[in-house]
C-alpha positions in Angstrom: -32.6 -22.3 -12.0 -32.6 -18.6 -11.4 -34.0 -19.1 -7.9 -30.9 -21.2 -7.0 -28.5 -18.4 -6.3 -30.9 -16.1 -4.4 -31.8 -19.2 -2.2 -28.1 -19.8 -1.7 -27.6 -16.2 -0.6 -30.4 -16.5 1.9 -29.0 -19.8 3.2 -25.5 -18.4 3.5 -26.5 -15.3 5.3 -28.6 -17.3 7.8 -25.9 -19.8 8.3 -23.2 -17.2 8.9 -25.3 -14.8 11.1 -27.5 -17.2 13.0 -25.2 -20.2 13.5 -21.5 -19.7 12.8 -20.9 -16.2 14.3 -23.0 -16.8 17.5 -21.4 -20.2 18.1 -17.9 -18.8 17.7 -18.7 -15.9 20.1 -19.9 -18.4 22.7 -17.1 -20.9 22.3 -14.0 -18.8 21.8 -12.4 -16.2 24.0 -12.8 -12.7 22.6 -9.3 -12.4 21.2 -9.6 -15.7 19.3 -13.1 -14.8 18.2 -11.8 -11.5 16.7 -9.0 -13.4 14.8 -11.4 -16.0 13.4 -14.2 -13.6 12.6 -11.8 -11.2 10.8 -10.9 -14.2 8.6 -14.4 -15.3 7.9 -16.3 -12.0 7.1 -14.2 -11.1 4.0 -14.9 -14.6 2.6 -18.6 -14.2 3.5 -18.9 -11.0 1.6 -16.9 -12.3 -1.3 -19.2 -15.3 -1.6 -22.2 -13.1 -1.5 -20.7 -10.9 -4.3 -20.0 -13.9 -6.4 -23.5 -15.4 -5.8 -25.1 -12.0 -6.7 -23.0 -11.7 -9.9 -24.0 -15.4 -10.7 -27.6 -14.4 -10.3 -27.1 -11.5 -12.8 -25.5 -13.9 -15.3 -28.3 -16.4 -14.8 -30.9 -13.8 -15.4 -29.2 -12.6 -18.5 -29.2 -16.1 -19.9 -32.9 -16.6 -19.3 -35.8 -15.5 -21.3 -38.0 -12.6 -19.9 -36.2 -11.8 -16.7 -37.9 -9.0 -14.7 -36.4 -5.7 -13.9 -37.1 -6.3 -10.2 -35.0 -9.5 -10.3 -32.1 -7.6 -12.0 -32.4 -4.9 -9.3 -32.3 -7.5 -6.5 -29.3 -9.3 -8.0 -27.5 -6.0 -8.7 -28.2 -4.6 -5.3 -27.0 -7.8 -3.6 -23.8 -7.7 -5.6 -23.2 -4.0 -4.9 -24.0 -4.2 -1.2 -21.7 -7.2 -0.7 -18.9 -5.5 -2.5 -19.4 -2.4 -0.3 -19.4 -4.5 2.8 -16.2 -6.2 1.7 -14.6 -2.9 0.9 -15.3 -1.4 4.3 -13.8 -4.3 6.3 -10.3 -2.8 6.6 -11.7 0.6 7.8 -13.9 -1.2 10.3 -11.1 -3.3 11.6 -8.8 -0.2 11.8 -11.4 1.7 13.7 -11.8 -1.1 16.2 -8.1 -1.5 16.7 -7.6 2.2 17.2 -10.5 2.4 19.7 -12.5 4.7 17.5 -15.9 3.3 18.5 -17.9 6.0 16.7 -16.5 5.1 13.3 -16.5 1.4 14.1 -20.2 1.6 15.1 -21.1 3.4 11.9 -19.3 1.0 9.6 -20.4 -2.1 11.5 -24.1 -0.9 11.4 -23.7 -0.2 7.7 -22.6 -3.8 7.0 -25.3 -5.2 9.3 -28.0 -3.2 7.6 -26.8 -4.1 4.1 -26.7 -7.7 5.1 -30.3 -7.6 6.4 -31.3 -5.8 3.2 -29.6 -8.5 1.1 -31.4 -11.2 3.1 -34.8 -9.6 2.7 -34.3 -8.8 -1.0 -33.3 -12.3 -1.8 -36.2 -13.8 0.1 -38.4 -11.4 -1.9 -36.8 -12.6 -5.2 -39.1 -15.6 -5.0 -42.2 -13.4 -5.0 -41.1 -10.7 -7.5 
């Protein structure tokens, strides 16, 4: 059962980044895309946070969890919370035309999301 939540995290990241966001970008004008995506991303990161925390709880309830599994679950939870927390600053930077700050914050959330994806794929092999 402790592979369920990491698998869900991988699936959710792939669904959001490879299907939902690109489809919305292609089908909506940029203004509507911005409105929709600003509503979706906070929910995305909250879901990742909850799934990461659920993985931690599941590991705690199992016999003999590995330190690596705890590290992956803890990192996922922490990175998702950080990504959620920087959303207001990212949106503010975009709205104010501060491309430098926007690019830094956006890249940080992208890199953390990629790291979460890779860590949770690696969960199976750890």
